[in-house]
BAKESE-600081 format. One record per residue: x, y, z of N, C-alpha, C in turn; residue number from 1; residue in three letters. Coordinates in Angstrom, 1 decimal, padded with zeros to 4 digits. Atoms other than C-alpha are relative to their C-alpha. Layout:
BEGIN
<node n_u="X" n_v="Y" n_w="Z" ca_u="X" ca_v="Y" ca_w="Z" c_u="X" c_v="Y" c_w="Z" n="NUM" res="ALA"/>
...
% end
This chain:
BEGIN
<node n_u="-001.0" n_v="000.6" n_w="000.2" ca_u="-026.1" ca_v="159.7" ca_w="077.7" c_u="-000.1" c_v="-001.6" c_w="000.6" n="1" res="MET"/>
<node n_u="000.3" n_v="001.7" n_w="-000.4" ca_u="-026.1" ca_v="155.5" ca_w="078.0" c_u="001.0" c_v="000.0" c_w="001.4" n="2" res="PRO"/>
<node n_u="-000.8" n_v="-000.1" n_w="-001.2" ca_u="-024.8" ca_v="154.8" ca_w="081.5" c_u="001.2" c_v="-000.8" c_w="-000.2" n="3" res="VAL"/>
<node n_u="-001.4" n_v="000.8" n_w="000.2" ca_u="-021.8" ca_v="152.4" ca_w="080.1" c_u="000.8" c_v="000.7" c_w="-000.3" n="4" res="HIS"/>
<node n_u="-000.9" n_v="-000.9" n_w="000.2" ca_u="-020.4" ca_v="155.5" ca_w="078.6" c_u="000.2" c_v="000.8" c_w="000.8" n="5" res="ALA"/>
<node n_u="-000.1" n_v="-000.8" n_w="-001.1" ca_u="-020.8" ca_v="157.7" ca_w="081.1" c_u="000.7" c_v="-000.6" c_w="001.2" n="6" res="GLY"/>
<node n_u="-000.8" n_v="000.6" n_w="-001.2" ca_u="-019.8" ca_v="155.5" ca_w="084.0" c_u="001.4" c_v="-000.4" c_w="-000.2" n="7" res="ASP"/>
<node n_u="-001.5" n_v="000.5" n_w="000.3" ca_u="-016.4" ca_v="154.5" ca_w="082.3" c_u="000.7" c_v="001.3" c_w="-000.1" n="8" res="SER"/>
<node n_u="-001.0" n_v="-001.3" n_w="000.0" ca_u="-015.3" ca_v="158.3" ca_w="081.9" c_u="000.0" c_v="000.7" c_w="001.3" n="9" res="ASN"/>
<node n_u="-000.6" n_v="-000.4" n_w="-001.6" ca_u="-013.7" ca_v="159.2" ca_w="085.5" c_u="-000.6" c_v="001.6" c_w="-000.3" n="10" res="ALA"/>
<node n_u="000.2" n_v="-001.4" n_w="-000.1" ca_u="-014.6" ca_v="163.0" ca_w="084.3" c_u="-001.2" c_v="000.4" c_w="000.1" n="11" res="ALA"/>
<node n_u="001.5" n_v="-000.4" n_w="-000.2" ca_u="-018.2" ca_v="162.5" ca_w="084.5" c_u="-000.4" c_v="-000.7" c_w="001.5" n="12" res="LEU"/>
<node n_u="000.5" n_v="000.4" n_w="-001.3" ca_u="-020.3" ca_v="162.2" ca_w="087.7" c_u="-001.4" c_v="-000.2" c_w="-000.2" n="13" res="GLU"/>
<node n_u="001.4" n_v="000.2" n_w="000.1" ca_u="-023.8" ca_v="160.6" ca_w="087.8" c_u="-000.6" c_v="000.4" c_w="000.9" n="14" res="ARG"/>
<node n_u="000.6" n_v="-000.8" n_w="-001.3" ca_u="-026.1" ca_v="162.9" ca_w="089.8" c_u="-001.3" c_v="-000.2" c_w="000.2" n="15" res="VAL"/>
<node n_u="001.3" n_v="000.5" n_w="-000.3" ca_u="-029.2" ca_v="161.1" ca_w="089.3" c_u="-000.1" c_v="-001.4" c_w="-000.2" n="16" res="GLY"/>
<node n_u="000.4" n_v="001.5" n_w="000.3" ca_u="-030.8" ca_v="157.7" ca_w="089.4" c_u="-000.4" c_v="-000.3" c_w="-001.7" n="17" res="ASP"/>
<node n_u="000.3" n_v="000.6" n_w="001.4" ca_u="-031.6" ca_v="155.6" ca_w="086.2" c_u="-001.2" c_v="000.6" c_w="-000.2" n="18" res="ILE"/>
<node n_u="001.6" n_v="-000.2" n_w="-000.2" ca_u="-034.8" ca_v="156.6" ca_w="084.9" c_u="-000.8" c_v="-001.1" c_w="-000.9" n="19" res="VAL"/>
<node n_u="000.5" n_v="001.3" n_w="-000.1" ca_u="-036.8" ca_v="153.2" ca_w="084.7" c_u="-000.7" c_v="000.3" c_w="-001.6" n="20" res="ASP"/>
<node n_u="001.0" n_v="000.1" n_w="001.0" ca_u="-039.3" ca_v="154.6" ca_w="081.9" c_u="000.9" c_v="000.0" c_w="-001.4" n="21" res="GLU"/>
<node n_u="-000.7" n_v="-000.1" n_w="001.3" ca_u="-036.2" ca_v="154.9" ca_w="079.3" c_u="000.4" c_v="-001.4" c_w="-000.1" n="22" res="LEU"/>
<node n_u="-000.3" n_v="001.4" n_w="-000.1" ca_u="-035.3" ca_v="151.1" ca_w="080.0" c_u="-000.8" c_v="-000.7" c_w="-001.1" n="23" res="SER"/>
<node n_u="000.5" n_v="001.0" n_w="001.2" ca_u="-036.5" ca_v="148.6" ca_w="077.2" c_u="000.7" c_v="-001.3" c_w="000.0" n="24" res="HIS"/>
<node n_u="-000.5" n_v="001.2" n_w="000.2" ca_u="-035.9" ca_v="145.1" ca_w="076.5" c_u="001.0" c_v="000.0" c_w="-001.2" n="25" res="PRO"/>
<node n_u="-000.7" n_v="000.0" n_w="001.2" ca_u="-033.3" ca_v="144.1" ca_w="073.8" c_u="-000.3" c_v="-001.5" c_w="-000.5" n="26" res="LEU"/>
<node n_u="000.5" n_v="001.2" n_w="000.8" ca_u="-034.3" ca_v="141.7" ca_w="071.3" c_u="001.3" c_v="000.0" c_w="-001.0" n="27" res="PHE"/>
<node n_u="-000.9" n_v="000.4" n_w="001.3" ca_u="-031.8" ca_v="140.0" ca_w="068.6" c_u="-000.9" c_v="-000.2" c_w="-001.1" n="28" res="ILE"/>
<node n_u="001.0" n_v="000.1" n_w="001.2" ca_u="-033.6" ca_v="140.0" ca_w="065.4" c_u="000.8" c_v="-000.5" c_w="-001.3" n="29" res="ILE"/>
<node n_u="-000.7" n_v="000.5" n_w="001.4" ca_u="-032.5" ca_v="137.7" ca_w="062.4" c_u="-001.1" c_v="-000.4" c_w="-000.8" n="30" res="ALA"/>
<node n_u="001.1" n_v="000.4" n_w="001.0" ca_u="-034.2" ca_v="136.8" ca_w="059.3" c_u="-000.1" c_v="-001.4" c_w="000.2" n="31" res="ASN"/>
<node n_u="000.4" n_v="001.5" n_w="-000.3" ca_u="-036.0" ca_v="133.4" ca_w="059.7" c_u="000.8" c_v="-000.9" c_w="-000.8" n="32" res="ASP"/>
<node n_u="-000.8" n_v="000.6" n_w="001.1" ca_u="-034.3" ca_v="132.1" ca_w="056.6" c_u="001.6" c_v="-000.5" c_w="000.4" n="33" res="ASP"/>
<node n_u="-001.5" n_v="000.4" n_w="000.0" ca_u="-030.7" ca_v="132.5" ca_w="057.9" c_u="000.3" c_v="-000.1" c_w="001.2" n="34" res="ASP"/>
<node n_u="-000.2" n_v="-000.1" n_w="-001.2" ca_u="-031.0" ca_v="132.5" ca_w="061.6" c_u="000.5" c_v="-001.3" c_w="000.3" n="35" res="ARG"/>
<node n_u="-000.4" n_v="001.2" n_w="-000.2" ca_u="-030.2" ca_v="128.7" ca_w="061.3" c_u="001.6" c_v="-000.3" c_w="-000.3" n="36" res="HIS"/>
<node n_u="-001.7" n_v="000.1" n_w="000.4" ca_u="-027.0" ca_v="129.0" ca_w="059.5" c_u="000.9" c_v="000.1" c_w="000.9" n="37" res="ARG"/>
<node n_u="-000.7" n_v="000.1" n_w="-000.8" ca_u="-024.0" ca_v="128.2" ca_w="061.3" c_u="000.5" c_v="001.2" c_w="000.5" n="38" res="PRO"/>
<node n_u="-001.0" n_v="-000.8" n_w="-000.1" ca_u="-022.0" ca_v="131.1" ca_w="061.1" c_u="-001.2" c_v="001.1" c_w="000.7" n="39" res="GLU"/>
<node n_u="001.2" n_v="-001.3" n_w="-000.4" ca_u="-025.4" ca_v="133.7" ca_w="061.7" c_u="-000.4" c_v="-000.9" c_w="001.6" n="40" res="VAL"/>
<node n_u="000.7" n_v="000.5" n_w="-001.3" ca_u="-026.3" ca_v="131.2" ca_w="064.7" c_u="001.1" c_v="000.4" c_w="001.1" n="41" res="ARG"/>
<node n_u="-001.2" n_v="000.1" n_w="-000.7" ca_u="-022.6" ca_v="131.3" ca_w="066.0" c_u="000.1" c_v="001.7" c_w="000.7" n="42" res="MET"/>
<node n_u="000.0" n_v="-001.2" n_w="-000.2" ca_u="-022.9" ca_v="135.5" ca_w="065.9" c_u="-001.3" c_v="000.1" c_w="000.7" n="43" res="VAL"/>
<node n_u="001.1" n_v="-000.3" n_w="-000.9" ca_u="-026.3" ca_v="135.5" ca_w="067.7" c_u="000.4" c_v="-000.5" c_w="001.4" n="44" res="ILE"/>
<node n_u="-000.3" n_v="000.6" n_w="-001.3" ca_u="-025.1" ca_v="133.1" ca_w="070.5" c_u="001.3" c_v="001.1" c_w="000.8" n="45" res="GLU"/>
<node n_u="-001.1" n_v="-000.9" n_w="-000.5" ca_u="-021.6" ca_v="135.3" ca_w="071.1" c_u="-000.7" c_v="001.1" c_w="000.1" n="46" res="ARG"/>
<node n_u="000.4" n_v="-001.1" n_w="-000.3" ca_u="-023.6" ca_v="138.4" ca_w="070.8" c_u="-000.8" c_v="-000.1" c_w="001.5" n="47" res="LEU"/>
<node n_u="000.9" n_v="000.3" n_w="-001.3" ca_u="-026.2" ca_v="137.2" ca_w="073.4" c_u="001.1" c_v="-000.2" c_w="001.3" n="48" res="ALA"/>
<node n_u="-001.1" n_v="000.1" n_w="-001.2" ca_u="-023.2" ca_v="136.1" ca_w="075.6" c_u="000.6" c_v="001.1" c_w="000.6" n="49" res="ALA"/>
<node n_u="-000.4" n_v="-001.1" n_w="000.1" ca_u="-021.7" ca_v="139.3" ca_w="075.3" c_u="-000.8" c_v="001.0" c_w="001.1" n="50" res="LEU"/>
<node n_u="001.1" n_v="-001.4" n_w="-000.7" ca_u="-024.7" ca_v="141.4" ca_w="076.5" c_u="-000.5" c_v="-000.9" c_w="001.4" n="51" res="ILE"/>
<node n_u="000.3" n_v="000.6" n_w="-001.2" ca_u="-025.5" ca_v="138.9" ca_w="079.3" c_u="001.4" c_v="000.3" c_w="001.0" n="52" res="LYS"/>
<node n_u="-001.2" n_v="-000.4" n_w="-001.0" ca_u="-021.9" ca_v="139.0" ca_w="080.7" c_u="000.2" c_v="001.1" c_w="000.1" n="53" res="ALA"/>
<node n_u="-000.1" n_v="-001.3" n_w="-000.3" ca_u="-022.0" ca_v="142.7" ca_w="080.6" c_u="-001.4" c_v="000.8" c_w="000.4" n="54" res="ASN"/>
<node n_u="001.3" n_v="-000.6" n_w="-000.4" ca_u="-025.5" ca_v="143.3" ca_w="081.8" c_u="000.4" c_v="001.2" c_w="001.1" n="55" res="SER"/>
<node n_u="-000.3" n_v="-001.3" n_w="-001.1" ca_u="-024.6" ca_v="145.3" ca_w="084.9" c_u="000.6" c_v="001.1" c_w="-000.7" n="56" res="GLY"/>
<node n_u="-000.4" n_v="-001.0" n_w="000.6" ca_u="-022.6" ca_v="147.5" ca_w="082.9" c_u="-000.7" c_v="000.9" c_w="-000.6" n="57" res="LEU"/>
<node n_u="000.9" n_v="-000.6" n_w="001.1" ca_u="-024.9" ca_v="148.1" ca_w="080.3" c_u="-001.0" c_v="000.7" c_w="000.7" n="58" res="LEU"/>
<node n_u="001.2" n_v="-000.4" n_w="-000.5" ca_u="-027.8" ca_v="148.3" ca_w="082.8" c_u="000.3" c_v="001.4" c_w="001.0" n="59" res="CYS"/>
<node n_u="-000.2" n_v="-001.2" n_w="-001.1" ca_u="-025.7" ca_v="151.0" ca_w="085.0" c_u="-000.2" c_v="-000.7" c_w="001.4" n="60" res="GLY"/>
<node n_u="000.0" n_v="000.7" n_w="-001.3" ca_u="-025.7" ca_v="148.6" ca_w="088.0" c_u="001.5" c_v="-000.3" c_w="000.5" n="61" res="GLU"/>
<node n_u="-001.3" n_v="000.2" n_w="-000.4" ca_u="-021.7" ca_v="148.4" ca_w="087.8" c_u="000.8" c_v="001.0" c_w="-000.8" n="62" res="THR"/>
<node n_u="-000.8" n_v="-001.2" n_w="000.6" ca_u="-019.4" ca_v="151.2" ca_w="087.2" c_u="001.0" c_v="-000.8" c_w="-001.2" n="63" res="GLY"/>
<node n_u="-000.9" n_v="000.6" n_w="001.2" ca_u="-017.0" ca_v="151.1" ca_w="083.9" c_u="001.4" c_v="-000.1" c_w="000.3" n="64" res="GLY"/>
% end
């Protein structure tokens, strides 16, 4: 179960450490022809900001 889902549920308790081997980098992929379009660029930038702002939660470093 993703830590951000389990940590946000008070009925669940984390009993082990995060398994580093299951961690991986996250990439935002966009078509090269479309990635410079203003509306696509806006989505990419907002998605990146959302992930960055919530990185502690998504990585299990902070509770939900």
